[in-house]
C-alpha positions in Angstrom: 0.2 -0.1 -0.3 1.1 3.3 -0.9 1.9 6.1 1.8 -0.3 9.0 1.7 2.5 11.4 0.6 3.3 9.2 -2.1 -0.2 9.1 -3.0 -0.6 13.1 -3.2 2.8 12.9 -5.1 1.1 10.8 -8.0 -1.5 12.8 -7.8 0.2 16.0 -8.1 2.4 14.2 -11.1 -0.6 13.6 -12.8 -2.1 17.3 -12.5 1.5 18.5 -13.5 2.2 20.4 -10.4 4.2 20.2 -7.0 2.7 19.5 -3.6 3.9 22.9 -2.5 1.4 24.3 -5.2 -0.7 22.3 -3.7 -0.6 23.5 -0.8 -0.4 27.0 -1.6 -3.9 26.4 -3.6 -5.6 24.7 -1.3 -4.4 26.9 1.9 -2.4 23.6 3.7 0.7 24.3 5.9 3.1 23.1 3.3 4.8 21.5 6.6 2.2 19.5 6.4 3.5 17.8 3.0 7.4 17.7 4.4 6.0 15.6 7.8 4.1 13.2 5.6 7.5 13.2 3.1 9.5 12.3 5.9 7.4 10.2 7.7 6.6 12.5 11.0 3.1 12.6 10.0 1.1 9.4 8.7 -2.3 10.4 8.5 -4.2 13.7 7.8 -7.2 15.1 9.8 -10.7 14.2 7.7 -10.5 17.9 6.9 -7.9 18.2 5.4 -8.3 14.9 3.8 -11.5 16.2 2.3 -9.7 19.3 0.9 -6.8 17.3 -1.0 -9.2 14.7 -2.3 -11.5 17.5 -3.9 -8.6 19.4 -4.9 -7.8 16.7 -7.1 -11.5 15.7 -7.8 -10.9 12.0 -6.2 -12.6 10.7 -3.1 -11.0 10.2 0.3 -11.3 6.6 0.0 -9.0 6.8 -2.8 -6.7 9.5 -1.8 -6.5 7.0 1.6 -5.1 3.8 -0.7 -8.7 2.1 0.0 -9.8 2.7 -3.3 -8.0 2.4 -7.1 -7.6 5.6 -8.5 
């Protein structure tokens, strides 16, 4: 199973952006992406997961690796 960061990274690649752009556009902390990338965090709040999923037009289940993208 992919980590949350790897899934976000894959979605960013598909959209042609970097994770920092996601943060700027979604008003999320860049530190959050760093923590996910470095393994200091393994998950995000439900609200944050929904923001990210909405940004990429996927379900939260897809974002969390519970369903295929």
